[in-house]
C-alpha positions as CSV (number, residue, x, y, z in Angstrom):
1,M,0.0,-0.2,0.6
2,E,1.6,2.9,-1.1
3,R,-0.5,5.5,0.4
4,A,-4.2,5.3,3.4
5,F,-6.1,7.0,1.8
6,Y,-7.5,7.8,-2.4
7,L,-8.2,10.8,-4.1
8,D,-12.3,10.1,-5.9
9,K,-11.8,12.0,-8.8
10,N,-16.1,12.2,-9.2
11,K,-16.2,14.6,-6.0
12,C,-12.7,16.7,-6.7
13,E,-13.4,19.7,-7.9
14,G,-10.2,20.8,-8.3
15,C,-10.5,24.2,-6.1
16,T,-6.8,24.1,-4.6
17,N,-7.6,24.3,-1.0
18,C,-5.7,20.1,-0.7
19,M,-3.0,21.8,-2.9
20,R,-2.2,25.0,-1.0
21,K,-2.6,23.2,2.8
22,C,-0.2,20.4,1.5
23,P,3.1,21.0,3.6
24,T,5.5,19.4,1.5
25,E,3.7,20.5,-1.6
26,A,2.9,17.0,-2.8
27,I,-0.4,18.0,-4.9
28,R,-0.5,19.6,-8.2
29,I,-4.0,20.3,-10.2
30,I,-4.0,18.6,-13.1
31,N,-6.6,18.8,-15.8
32,G,-8.8,20.1,-13.4
33,K,-8.2,17.7,-11.0
34,A,-5.8,17.2,-8.1
35,V,-3.1,14.8,-8.2
36,I,-1.0,13.5,-6.0
37,N,2.9,12.5,-5.5
38,D,3.2,10.6,-3.5
39,D,7.5,10.5,-3.1
40,K,6.6,13.9,-0.9
41,C,3.0,12.9,0.5
42,I,4.0,12.5,4.4
43,H,-0.1,11.3,5.2
44,C,-0.3,13.8,7.6
45,G,-4.4,14.1,6.6
46,E,-4.5,17.6,6.0
47,C,-5.8,17.2,2.5
48,I,-8.8,15.4,4.1
49,R,-9.5,18.0,6.1
50,V,-9.4,20.8,4.1
51,C,-11.6,18.9,1.2
52,P,-14.9,20.4,1.3
53,Y,-16.5,18.1,-1.7
54,N,-15.1,14.9,0.6
55,A,-13.5,14.1,-2.3
56,Y,-10.6,12.2,0.0
57,N,-11.3,9.3,2.1
58,S,-9.4,6.4,3.8
59,I,-8.0,3.2,2.6
60,T,-8.4,0.5,5.9
61,D,-9.2,-2.9,6.7
62,K,-12.9,-3.0,7.1
63,I,-14.3,-4.9,10.9
64,D,-15.3,-8.0,8.6
65,D,-11.7,-8.6,7.8
66,I,-11.5,-10.3,11.0
67,N,-9.7,-13.7,10.3
68,K,-12.3,-16.2,12.2
69,K,-9.2,-18.8,12.4
70,K,-6.8,-16.5,14.1
71,F,-7.0,-15.2,16.9
72,S,-7.8,-11.4,16.9
73,I,-6.4,-8.9,19.4
74,A,-7.2,-4.7,19.1
75,I,-5.3,-2.3,20.2
76,P,-7.4,0.9,20.4
77,S,-5.6,4.0,20.3
78,T,-5.1,6.5,23.0
79,A,-7.5,8.9,20.9
80,V,-10.7,6.4,20.8
81,Y,-12.1,8.1,24.3
82,G,-12.1,11.1,23.0
83,Q,-15.0,10.9,20.7
84,F,-17.3,9.6,23.9
85,H,-19.7,12.2,25.4
86,I,-19.0,12.2,28.9
87,G,-19.9,10.0,31.5
88,T,-19.2,7.2,29.2
89,E,-18.0,4.0,31.1
90,I,-15.0,3.6,29.4
91,C,-14.0,0.7,30.2
92,N,-17.1,-1.0,28.6
93,I,-15.6,0.3,24.8
94,H,-13.1,-3.0,25.7
95,K,-15.8,-5.2,26.1
96,A,-17.5,-3.6,23.3
97,L,-15.0,-4.9,20.8
98,L,-15.0,-7.8,22.3
99,S,-18.3,-8.0,21.8
100,M,-17.7,-7.0,17.8
101,G,-15.6,-10.5,17.1
102,F,-11.9,-10.0,18.6
103,D,-10.7,-12.6,20.8
104,D,-8.8,-9.7,23.1
105,V,-7.8,-6.2,23.6
106,Y,-4.7,-4.5,24.4
107,D,-4.7,-0.8,24.7
108,E,-2.3,1.6,23.2
109,S,-2.5,3.8,26.6
110,W,-0.5,0.7,28.4
111,G,2.6,0.8,25.7
112,A,2.5,4.5,25.7
113,D,2.3,4.1,29.9
114,L,5.5,2.4,29.0
115,V,7.7,3.9,26.4
116,S,7.4,7.6,28.3
117,K,9.6,5.6,30.8
118,A,12.0,5.2,28.1
119,V,11.6,8.0,26.6
120,K,12.3,9.3,29.7
121,N,15.8,7.5,30.0
122,K,16.8,8.3,27.1
123,V,16.1,12.2,26.4
124,R,19.2,12.2,29.7
125,N,21.6,10.2,28.1
126,M,21.1,12.1,24.7
127,K,23.7,15.5,24.9
128,D,24.9,15.5,21.4
129,N,21.7,16.2,19.3
130,R,19.5,19.0,21.0
131,P,16.8,18.9,21.0
132,V,15.6,15.4,21.0
133,I,12.3,15.3,18.6
134,N,9.5,12.5,19.6
135,S,9.4,9.5,17.2
136,N,5.6,8.4,17.3
137,C,4.7,10.7,14.9
138,P,4.5,9.1,11.7
139,A,4.2,12.1,9.5
140,V,6.4,14.1,11.3
141,L,9.1,11.7,10.6
142,R,8.3,11.8,6.7
143,L,8.2,15.6,6.7
144,I,11.7,15.4,8.4
145,K,13.3,12.8,5.9
146,V,11.6,15.1,3.3
147,K,12.1,18.7,4.0
148,Y,14.7,18.3,7.3
149,P,17.2,15.7,6.7
150,S,19.3,17.4,8.1
151,L,17.2,16.8,11.3
152,I,17.3,13.2,11.5
153,D,20.0,12.4,14.1
154,N,17.7,13.9,16.9
155,I,14.8,11.6,16.4
156,I,14.7,9.6,19.2
157,Q,14.9,6.1,18.1
158,L,12.5,4.2,20.3
159,Q,9.4,2.2,19.1
160,S,6.0,3.8,19.1
161,P,3.0,2.8,21.2
162,M,1.9,1.2,18.9
163,E,4.1,-0.7,18.0
164,V,4.7,-1.9,22.0
165,S,1.5,-2.5,22.7
166,A,1.2,-5.1,19.2
167,I,4.6,-6.8,20.7
168,L,3.1,-7.2,24.1
169,A,-0.1,-8.1,22.7
170,R,1.2,-11.4,21.1
171,K,3.3,-11.8,24.6
172,K,0.2,-12.1,25.9
173,A,-1.7,-14.3,23.9
174,K,1.4,-16.9,23.8
175,E,1.9,-16.9,28.1
176,I,-1.8,-16.2,28.2
177,F,-4.0,-17.4,25.4
178,G,-0.9,-20.1,24.6
179,K,-1.8,-18.7,21.1
180,N,1.7,-19.5,17.9
181,D,2.3,-16.1,16.7
182,E,1.4,-17.4,12.9
183,D,-1.7,-18.2,14.8
184,V,-2.5,-14.3,16.2
185,E,-3.8,-11.0,14.2
186,V,-3.8,-7.9,15.7
187,F,-6.0,-5.1,14.7
188,Y,-4.8,-1.1,15.2
189,I,-8.0,1.3,15.7
190,S,-6.1,4.2,13.8
191,P,-6.6,8.0,14.1
192,C,-4.8,8.6,11.3
193,P,-3.6,7.7,7.2
194,A,-0.2,8.5,8.7
195,K,-0.3,6.1,11.8
196,S,-2.1,3.6,9.1
197,I,1.0,4.0,6.2
198,R,3.6,3.2,8.9
199,V,1.9,-0.5,9.4
200,Y,2.2,-1.5,5.7
201,S,5.1,1.0,4.8
202,P,7.5,1.1,7.9
203,I,9.8,4.1,8.2
204,V,12.0,1.4,11.0
205,L,13.8,-1.7,10.3
206,G,11.8,-4.7,10.1
207,P,8.4,-5.3,9.5
208,S,5.1,-3.8,11.8
209,K,3.7,-5.8,14.5
210,I,1.0,-4.7,13.7
211,D,-0.8,-6.3,10.4
212,R,-4.0,-4.8,9.8
213,V,-5.0,-1.4,10.7
214,I,-8.9,-0.2,10.8
215,S,-10.5,3.9,10.6
216,L,-12.3,4.8,13.6
217,K,-14.8,6.1,11.6
218,E,-15.1,2.9,9.6
219,I,-16.4,1.3,13.3
220,Y,-16.8,4.0,15.0
221,G,-20.8,3.3,15.1
222,D,-20.7,-0.5,15.8
223,L,-18.4,0.6,18.8
224,I,-21.4,2.7,20.2
225,R,-24.7,0.7,19.3
226,E,-22.6,-2.4,20.8
227,M,-21.9,-0.3,24.1
228,K,-25.5,0.5,24.1
229,M,-26.1,-3.2,23.6
230,H,-23.4,-4.3,27.2
231,H,-22.9,-1.3,29.0
232,E,-23.6,-3.6,32.4
233,I,-20.7,-5.0,31.9
234,C,-16.8,-3.7,32.7
235,Y,-13.4,-4.3,31.5
236,S,-10.5,-2.6,32.0
237,N,-9.5,0.7,32.3
238,P,-7.2,3.1,29.9
239,S,-3.8,3.5,32.2
240,I,-4.4,7.9,32.8
241,K,-0.4,8.4,32.2
242,G,-0.2,6.4,28.9
243,L,-4.1,8.1,27.5
244,K,-2.1,11.6,27.9
245,W,-0.4,10.6,24.8
246,S,-3.4,11.5,23.0
247,L,-3.2,15.2,23.9
248,S,-0.8,17.8,23.0
249,G,1.9,18.1,26.2
250,G,1.0,14.2,26.6
251,Q,3.7,13.0,26.2
252,C,5.8,15.8,28.0
253,E,3.9,15.1,31.1
254,A,4.2,11.5,31.6
255,A,7.7,11.5,30.7
256,E,8.2,13.7,33.2
257,I,10.0,16.6,31.0
258,E,11.4,19.2,32.5
259,H,12.3,21.5,29.3
260,G,10.4,20.8,26.6
261,I,8.0,22.0,24.7
262,A,4.4,20.1,23.0
263,V,3.8,21.5,19.2
264,S,0.4,20.0,17.2
265,G,-0.8,21.2,13.5
266,I,1.4,20.8,10.8
267,E,1.9,24.7,10.2
268,N,3.1,25.5,13.6
269,V,5.7,21.8,13.8
270,L,6.9,23.8,10.3
271,N,8.0,26.5,12.1
272,I,9.0,24.6,14.9
273,L,11.3,22.6,12.9
274,E,12.8,25.7,11.1
275,E,14.1,27.1,14.2
276,I,15.9,23.5,15.4
277,E,17.2,23.5,11.9
278,M,18.8,27.5,12.7
279,G,19.9,25.8,15.9
280,K,17.8,28.5,18.4
281,L,16.6,25.3,20.3
282,N,20.0,24.3,21.3
283,H,18.4,24.6,25.1
284,I,15.8,22.7,24.9
285,E,15.9,18.8,26.2
286,F,12.8,17.8,24.0
287,V,10.4,18.7,21.0
288,E,7.0,16.8,21.2
289,L,6.2,17.5,16.9
290,M,2.4,16.4,16.9
291,S,1.1,17.1,13.2
292,C,-2.4,17.4,14.3
293,N,-4.1,20.3,15.8
294,E,-4.0,19.4,19.5
295,S,-2.1,15.8,19.1
296,C,-3.7,12.2,18.2
297,V,-7.2,14.0,19.0
298,G,-7.3,16.0,16.2
299,G,-6.3,13.4,13.5
300,P,-8.4,13.5,10.4
301,F,-9.9,9.1,11.4
302,N,-11.7,10.7,14.2
303,F,-15.3,10.7,14.5
304,E,-15.2,13.8,17.6
305,N,-14.4,17.8,17.1
306,P,-10.7,17.9,18.2
307,F,-11.5,20.4,21.3
308,V,-14.4,18.5,22.4
309,A,-12.1,15.3,22.7
310,K,-9.6,16.3,24.1
311,N,-12.4,18.4,27.1
312,N,-13.5,14.5,27.2
313,I,-10.5,12.8,27.8
314,N,-9.3,15.6,30.5
315,Y,-12.4,14.7,31.8
316,I,-11.4,10.9,32.3
317,I,-8.3,12.0,33.5
318,K,-9.4,13.7,36.7
319,N,-11.8,11.5,37.7
320,T,-10.6,7.8,36.3
321,D,-9.6,5.4,39.4
322,N,-6.2,4.1,37.9
323,T,-6.2,0.6,40.0
324,D,-9.1,-0.4,37.4
325,I,-6.4,-1.6,35.3
326,L,-6.0,-5.5,35.0
327,N,-2.3,-5.4,33.5
328,D,0.5,-6.1,34.7
329,D,3.4,-5.1,31.9
330,L,3.1,-1.7,33.3
331,E,5.0,-3.1,36.1
332,R,7.4,-5.7,34.3
333,F,9.5,-2.3,32.4
334,E,12.7,-2.9,33.2
335,E,11.6,-6.9,32.3
336,F,10.9,-5.3,28.8
337,D,13.9,-2.7,28.8
338,K,16.6,-5.4,29.1
339,L,14.8,-7.4,26.2
340,G,15.3,-4.5,23.9
341,Y,11.4,-4.6,23.3
342,F,11.6,-0.5,23.5
343,E,14.7,0.5,20.9
344,Q,14.6,0.6,17.4
345,E,16.4,2.0,14.8
346,I,14.2,5.0,12.5
347,T,15.3,5.0,8.8
348,L,14.8,7.8,6.9
349,G,17.3,7.5,4.4
350,L,17.7,8.4,1.0
351,K,17.3,5.3,-1.0
352,N,20.6,5.0,-3.5
353,T,17.3,5.3,-6.6
354,E,16.1,8.8,-4.5
355,A,19.6,10.3,-4.4
356,L,21.0,13.0,-6.7
357,N,24.7,13.5,-7.5
358,I,26.8,16.9,-6.5
359,K,26.7,18.0,-9.8
360,A,23.6,17.1,-11.2
361,A,21.5,18.2,-7.9
362,I,23.6,22.0,-8.2
363,E,22.1,22.3,-12.2
364,R,19.0,21.2,-11.3
365,L,19.6,23.7,-8.5
366,E,21.1,26.4,-10.9
367,S,17.9,25.4,-13.3
368,I,15.0,26.0,-10.5
369,N,16.6,29.5,-9.3
370,Q,16.9,30.9,-13.7
371,M,13.0,29.9,-14.1
372,V,12.0,31.9,-10.7
373,K,13.0,34.3,-11.8
374,I,10.8,34.6,-15.2
375,L,7.9,33.8,-13.5
376,P,6.3,36.3,-11.7
377,K,6.3,35.3,-7.6
378,I,2.9,36.2,-6.6
379,D,1.9,32.2,-5.8
380,C,-2.0,32.4,-7.8
381,G,-1.9,28.8,-7.8
382,S,-3.9,28.9,-11.7
383,C,-1.2,26.7,-13.3
384,G,-2.2,23.9,-10.9
385,S,1.0,24.6,-8.5
386,P,1.0,26.0,-5.3
387,T,3.7,28.6,-5.6
388,C,5.3,29.5,-8.0
389,R,9.0,28.3,-7.2
390,A,6.6,24.7,-7.1
391,L,6.4,25.5,-10.8
392,A,8.8,26.0,-11.7
393,E,10.4,23.4,-10.6
394,D,7.5,21.0,-12.6
395,I,9.4,22.8,-15.5
396,V,12.8,21.5,-14.9
397,D,11.6,18.0,-14.0
398,G,8.9,18.2,-17.1
399,I,6.4,17.9,-15.2
400,N,4.8,20.8,-16.3
401,T,5.6,24.0,-19.0
402,I,5.9,27.6,-18.5
403,E,2.7,28.0,-21.0
404,S,0.4,26.6,-17.8
405,C,1.6,30.2,-16.2
406,V,-1.6,32.5,-16.8
407,I,-0.5,35.7,-15.4
408,L,2.7,35.8,-18.1
409,K,-0.3,34.4,-20.7
410,L,-1.9,37.9,-19.7
411,K,1.4,40.1,-20.4
412,K,1.6,38.7,-23.7
């Protein structure tokens, strides 16, 4: 899978909203329709969010894809709990997932709780590349690869909570239920396309421990129905510390970072990455960067408004008894750390086929700069490229021609 969403060209009106909002300029308007450059797309979901015609749709698995011959495990994201109104018995969410056909549930908040401790230890030991950048937002990682490769060494080399949860879910299936790994199938309930594509097109060494991804929107209605039917039975609560990861600033708080900042929203992330690259934030220990507004509660695959979801989760954090967590794994951090469950090498380097030699790169840049001088530099977007410089790149790369510039045509 190259992408976790698709464009319905029958709905696309070529309005340029997505093209203008794309942080990596991966979208062009060609023949009145949006076209996505998969090499530049970071799966942040901005195009899904801003399209007024709902032309962008998710590509994820379905609840019907559960293999009845396998032991199926659901991993609900930390953002799931923000999708239900205040007063909802949140422990029933796990029971609802079981009623929908899953054999077990392993909450991502449990994995996030454990990763918080790993982040704390790692940040303390990473002295050379400051600030340390979080590694759990795949859209941010891909953004760094595309636009800020000089910051790759600043990224913390740790597994994400979703992957740690999958590792521990499989371990539980073997130890408690006696299942062989090949007989286990792990589903992640995702709030965004970035986490979906992380499973199918990993940016880390080795395959994901997650087998399938279901959009939260895909199963939201089923969850509501099952929760109403089984409201009298409780299963387990999420970790309060881990649940904080769904909110902007939650990682810094959970990992007890003293000198850290939290930034959410792709435009804000771009601004901070610029400052980090210029060396303005070397005094900061840790930077928590999340591409969605308010962090994972703002994911485009969620159902609820992110500000309402944030309020819902804050209510849960304040009013939930943390003693009702039925998971002994949270007390086994040292054991799991020695087993290497949290370490992960993130591979963001360019492939050999992607790298230009220095001479060719310089010649291309000079050609682009010469073309920019000819263009009007008003970034109107009428040519189908987001900026005049982007059009210059397209002309040099043979994707477009100078004749597409409406302003130059009018001047003639």
